[in-house]
N, C-alpha and C positions, 0 to 999 in steps of 0.2 A: 572715630575709628575713620579710617582712611576707605575710601571705596574705590575696588580695583577697577581701573579704566582700559578697555579694551583698544587694541589698535584698530585703524580703518579697515585693514585687512581681515583680521581676526572677526569684525561685526559684517563685514561682508560673505565671508565664510559661512557665517552661522544663520544668516538670511538666506542663501543659497541651500543648507542644509535642511532647514524648515522647510524650505519652499518645495525641496525635492519630496518630502513626506507628504506635504497637500497633493503632489502630482502623482504619487502612488498610491494615496487612498483615492483620487480621481479615478483612477485607471480600476482600482476594486469595485467602487461604485458602479461604473460603467459596466464592467463586465459582470457583475450582477444583477445588472439592470433594477438597481433600486432608485435610483436617480439619473437623470442625463447631467453630466459635471462637464462643462465646456470648459478647458483652457485654451488661453491666449499666451504664447510665449512671444513678447518684443526683444529679440535680443541686440537691435539695434540701439534700444534704450534702456537695458537691462531692466524691464518689469515683466511682469506676469498678473494675469487677470482670469480669475475663476469665476463662471456665474455656474450656479446647481438650478436646475430646472425640475419638473415633476420628470418621472420617467415618462409618461405616457402625452407628453408635450409634444403636440405637431405643429410642424414648420410650413404646413401647407398653405396656399391661400384660401380664405372663406373661414379660419379660425383664429380668434383672440390669443395671443399668447398669454398664458397664466402668468401670476407675478413668480418673481423668481423666490426661491426657498433661501438661498444664501447668497453671498457674493464676497469676492475680496480682489483689490488692486494691490500689488505691492511693488514699490521700486526696488531694487537688489545693488543699488548704488548710491553714492551722496554726490552733491554738488562740491565742486573743488572749492568755492568760495567758502564752504561753512567750516568753522572752527571742530576741532575735536570734541569739546564739550557740548556744542550744539549736534554733532554727528551722533554723539552716545545719547542723548535725549530723545533722538528722532528714533535712532536704533531701537531703546527699549519699547516706544511706542509700536512700532513696527512688529516686533518680537511678540508683543502682547497679543495685537490684532492675529498674527500669524498662529500663536500657540490658542488661542481661541477659536480659531477657525478649524483648527487641527480638531480639537476636543468635539467639535459639531460634526465634523465627518467622522470622527471616530465613532460618536453614538449612533450616527446613520448606518454606519457599516455593524454594529453590534445590533440593531433592530433588524437587519437584515431581512425588511419587507419592501416591497416596491411603495413608493410614496406616490399616489396618482390623484387628480383634480380632475372635475367636471369642464369638461372641454365645451366651450360657448363658441357657436357659430356669428360670424359678423354677419351686421346686416347688410343686405345686398344694395 
């Protein structure tokens, strides 16, 4: 059976659509104060980084940062020198990561409870 291969443009479009879903989920999580979802878009290199932190994370001096609850770093484009087959394999891996992260964020939204940790003061 022959496997359907997407064009580079179709793969990039799908990566963008999945990333848009992640961004919307992050907005819901932040608005409901379930977690702190930090989104960084690097338009100049077509990449997005998301870090999910406990809702009570404090960024003030004197407190240790808790461990991240989850993160993802996704490139939304391909290197020009890559052949279409290599781009397709890379695309499948990126989409799998995105789909798993989307399911994780869906789970957090469904729980609808703030995720907190015990904050630790740093040693003086």
